[in-house]
N, C-alpha and C positions, 0 to 999 in steps of 0.2 A: 504494500500500500504506500503510495507516494503522498505524503502530507505536505501541503504548502501552507505554512503558518505565517501570518502577518499580524501586525499590531497597528491599531489606529488610536492615536492619542495615549499610547501606553508603550513603555519599553519593557519587553519581557526578559526576565533573567534566563540564564541557561537552564536552571533547574525548572522553571516554569515551562519552558519550551519542551524539555525532555518529558515532563509529566504529562503535558497535553498530548504530545505525540504517542506516549505509551498508552494513555487512556483511549485515544482515538484508534489506535492499532487493534484494539479489542474488536472493532467492527470488521476487521479483515476476514474473520471466519465466515462472514456472510457472502463473500464475493469470490468468484472463480478467477477472474482476471485481475491484473494489477490495476487498481483503481487510483485515480487522482482525487484527493480530498482537499478542499480549500477550507481553511479555518481562519477566522479573523477575530482577534481579541481586541476589545476596546474598553474604554473607561467612560461611563456616563454618570455624571454627578459623583456620588460616592459608591457606585456599584460597578462591578466588572461584568462585561457581557462577552459571550462567545457565540459566533455564528458559524455553522458548518454547512457546507454545500458539497454534495456528492452527485456528479452526473452519472446516471445509469441508463444506458442505451439512449433513447431520445427523451427521457424525462429526467427530473432532478429530485433528489431527496434533500430536504433542507430542514434544519432545526436551529433554534436560537434559545439561549438561556441567559438570564441575568441574576446575579447574586452579589452579596457583599464580598464573598470569597470567590476568587477565580476558580479554585479547585472544585468547589461545590457546583459552580456553573458548568464546568467541564463534565462532571459526573452527570448532571441533569441533562445536558445536551446529548451525551452518549446514550442515556436511557431513553430519551425522546426518539432518537434515530432508530434504536433497536425496536422500540414500540411501533414506529412507522413501518419498519420492515416486516414485522409480524402481521400488522394490520393489512398490508397490501400484498401479502404472500399469494393469496388466491388470484388476485388480479394480475400479478406479474406472471404467475404460473400459466394462466390462460393465454397470455400473450406469447408464450413460448420463449421467454428470455433465457439466455445462457449465462447471464452475468451473476445471478443470485444463486447461492447454494441453498436450496430449500430444506435439505435435511438438517441444517443448522438453525432453522427458525422454529421455535417452539409453537405448536398449534394450540396449546392449552388455553392461552389467553385471548384467542381470537373469538370474538363474538360475531354471530351471524349478522351481517349487515341488513338492516331493514332497507327497503326500497326508499330512496329519497323522494319526498313529496313536496310540492309547493303548497304551503299552508296559508299563504296570504297573497292577495293580488291587489295592487293599487293602480288607479288610473288618475292621471292628472294632465293638465294642459301644459305643453312645452311653451314657455314664453321666451322670446329673445331677450337676452340680458348680457351685461358685461361680466367679465370674470370676477371683478370685485363685488358686484351685486350678487353673483352666485355664491361667493364666500359668505356674504352676510345672510343670505337666505338659508344656507346650510347650517350656519350657527344658530339661526332662529328656530329651525325645526329640530336641532339637536342630533342630527345624523352624522355618520362618518363619510357619507358621499352624497352627491347631488347631481342629477341629470338636468341639463338645460341646453337651450339653443344659444350658441355663442353669437352675439349681435355683430361681431366683427367678421366672422367667417360664415355665418348662417348654417353651421353644421352642429350636429348633436355632440356635446362634450360631456364627460363625466369628471366632476371635481371630487377629490377625495382628500381626507386628512391623513397625513403621514405619521409614522411613529415618532418622528422628531418634532411634531407639533406644527410643521409647515404644511402647505397644500401642494397637491399635484393635480394635473389635468391629463385626461386621456382623450385624445382627439383622433378622428380618422385621418388616414393619409390622403 
C-alpha cells in the first residue's frame, strides 16, 4: 500500500507520520492490488483532522475524522473506512471488482439495506436572483443548499454551505 501523507497547517513529526502510516496499512488486507492512499492531516481551531481518500476502480472510498488527539482521529478514520468496506461489500461484489478481497471483510455487521425511498417532495417556483440574494434566502430558510435561477447566466444553480463555513455554487457547463 502506497500512502501519500501530507499536512495542511500542521507539521507532522516523524513519529506521527510513522503511526499514521502503520494504522492506515491495516487496510491493506482488504485490497489485492497495490493501492495508493492519500491522507491529509490538518489542524482546525484546537482539533486535529485527518482525511483519507482511496481510489478503487472508478469510485472513491473517503472518510474524515476530527478529534482533539490526532491519534484518536486516525483510529476513527480507519474504523470508518473499514465500516464502509463492509457496508459496500455486496455492491462491489456484484460489480465484479478484483480490487477488494472479500474474504477479509466480515459479513456479520452488514445489515440488509432497505430500499431507499423518497419520503418528501417539495415544489416551488424558481425565481431569478443574484448569488448574494440566494445566500440570504438560504440562510433565511435554514438549509444547507438552495436551488435558484442565476439572474446573470439565466441557468439553474445550486448554492451550498461548505464545511469551512463559506459557500459554493454548482452550475452547469
